[in-house]
C-alpha positions in Angstrom: 17.7 -37.1 -0.4 16.1 -36.6 -3.8 12.7 -36.3 -2.1 14.1 -33.5 0.1 15.3 -31.6 -3.0 11.9 -32.0 -4.7 10.1 -30.8 -1.6 12.4 -27.8 -1.4 12.0 -26.8 -5.0 8.2 -27.2 -4.8 8.2 -24.9 -1.8 10.3 -22.4 -3.6 8.1 -22.5 -6.6 5.0 -21.8 -4.4 6.7 -18.8 -2.9 7.6 -17.4 -6.3 4.0 -17.9 -7.5 2.7 -16.0 -4.5 5.2 -13.2 -5.1 4.1 -12.9 -8.7 0.4 -12.8 -7.8 1.1 -10.2 -5.1 3.1 -8.1 -7.6 0.2 -8.3 -10.1 -2.3 -7.2 -7.5 -0.2 -4.3 -6.4 0.3 -3.2 -10.1 -3.5 -3.4 -10.7 -4.2 -1.4 -7.5 -1.6 1.2 -8.4 -3.2 1.7 -11.8 -6.8 1.7 -10.4 -6.0 4.2 -7.6 -4.0 6.6 -9.7 -5.4 10.1 -9.3 -6.3 10.3 -13.0 -8.8 7.5 -12.7 -12.4 7.7 -11.4 -11.7 5.2 -8.6 -8.5 7.1 -7.5 -10.4 10.4 -7.4 -13.2 8.8 -5.4 -10.8 7.4 -2.8 -9.0 10.8 -2.6 -12.3 12.6 -2.0 -13.3 10.1 0.8 -10.0 10.7 2.6 -10.3 14.5 2.1 -13.8 14.6 3.5 -12.8 12.5 6.4 -9.8 14.7 7.2 -12.0 17.8 7.0 -14.5 16.3 9.4 -11.8 15.3 11.8 -10.3 18.8 11.7 -13.6 20.5 12.3 -14.3 18.2 15.2 -11.0 19.1 16.8 -9.4 15.8 16.1 -5.8 17.0 16.5 -5.5 15.3 20.0 -2.2 16.9 20.8 -3.6 20.2 22.0 -6.7 18.8 23.7 -4.9 17.5 26.8 -3.3 20.8 27.9 
């Protein structure tokens, strides 16, 4: 029974470690992609240009079928 408890606590420890790593990566990504940073502005520009190209190509899709 003691081995079961150890296995369970080790599994729980692994899950907590992965959760902490994920939280750290998300925090770094949030800081890096903020609109004030150069990376964030570059990503915003890419999405903006893509949306503009889709709009100019008639990419709405809803009105093209009628």
